[in-house]
C-alpha positions, 0 to 999 in steps of 0.5 A: 275784867269779869266780875264774880258774885257769890250768893251765900247762906242756906238753901230754901231762903229764896236763892233761886228767886234771887238768881233768876232775877239777877239773870235778867240783868244785862251782862249777868250770867247766873246759871243754876249751880251744880255745887262743884266745891261742895261735891268735889271737896270731899272727893279730892283724896281720890284724885291723888296729887293734882300737880300730876297732869293726869290727875288734874285732867281727870278732875277737870273731866269729872267737873265738866261731866257734873256741869253737863249733867246738871238738872237745869242745863247751862244753855249756850255754854260748852265746857271741855277739860282742855278748855278748863285746863288752859284757863287754870293758873294752878292745879286746884279745884278752886281754880277749876271752879273759877274757870267754869264760871268765867267760861259761863260768862265769856260764852254768854257774852256776860261781864259778871257771873253769879254762883248760887252754891250757898255752901261756898261760904265755907270755901271762901278763903280758898276761892279768894286764893285763886285771885278772885275777890267776889262780891258776896250777897248774904241772903238769909231767911227766918230759919223756922220757915227754912225748916218748914221748906226743907221738910217739904223739899226733895233735898236736905235734912228733915228733922227740925233739930238737924235743920236748925243746927245746919242753919245756925252753922251757915249763918254764923259762917256768913257773919264771920265772913262779913267781919273779915270782908271789906264792906264794899264787897258784902251785902246782906239781903233778907228774904222777907224784904226781898219778897215785900219790896223786890224792886227796891232790893234789886236796885240795892243789889245793882248799886252794890254791884255797880250794874244798871237796874232794869225792871226786867228783873221783876218779870223774871217769871216770864224768862226762859231760865225760869221756865227751864228751872221749873221743869227740872223739879217741883221744888223750883216751881215758884220761879215761874210765878210773880213774887210771893209777897206773903210767903213768910211766917209759914212756920206758925201753922206749918210746924208743931209747937214742939218743932218750934221749941226745938228750933228756937232752943238750938238757934234762937240766939242766931234768929235774934241776931238777925232780927227775928223774934222768938215765937215762944215766951218760954221754951221747955228745952231751955236747958238743952238736949240730952245725948240720947235725945240728940241721937234719937233726932239723928235717927229720926232724921234718917228715917224721915229722909228715907220716907220722903224719898220713897214718896217723892215724884219719880220724875224729880228723882230721875232728873237728879239721878245722872249726877248722883250716878256720876258721883257714885262712879267716882267714889267706886273707881280705882284710885290713881295708880291702882288700876 
């Protein structure tokens, strides 16, 4: 029996740190995620009825291509459409997702796989319909530090209002999943404790998953997977360093007072529910935002994203381009039966 582990929450919350630490556990396969569900769920109408074997094979072929083009390659794993189709119990995207990760475990001699696609919290019900009963690790971080990190990352939104809305939605989805999941399958881990007490947190993770603990997890930064991940993009450079124990409350100096006010106006209740206190005693946005303000935030977010890409490291962009080109080709090709 292969055990499934799904990390949920919001990116820029230490999920790659947790992933490479877990990858050092014996019997665990924790490959870098190609975000299969997040990318292919919106594209499903382009494939037609998946009960049609040709359509389902096309989807399996495209998923294999996405994994093979991942910026951080899956070493020791070779996926083919035929292999995935043989492993599927029914023609669905979610069964292909299961088959991909189970093959990652089988081909690397692991008995447990870990998926770090944190947005999969929104697909949990569909994942479980495949027969999987994953162990969920809800990794969360002060949303204001998440916002600061996104502002400086090649991925994600850039305006604090947009980031705050997404962060709030992610946390609420995770907390809702916690309420409907049996306690033995749900573990909450906060970034601040993970970085302050990594050994204890990882012992808790191992107890939760019924896996033996090893101090190798604390030397994750020396691993081949960490080195491999760091070379794929600057945003993952920290995985080749020991735990950054003081990497908290950076928002105090990194965000402007207005940005902090916007974030707390949008998501202050969620921050407090997770144990984070408000930074501002009074918030000038306490009455909410006017439609014109929200429209301006959205346009400013688009401008900031475009400006960031224009000055991003060309090598980082180059490594992401093959997957982006694959997705463009899928969107632009004729629908089944229209060739």
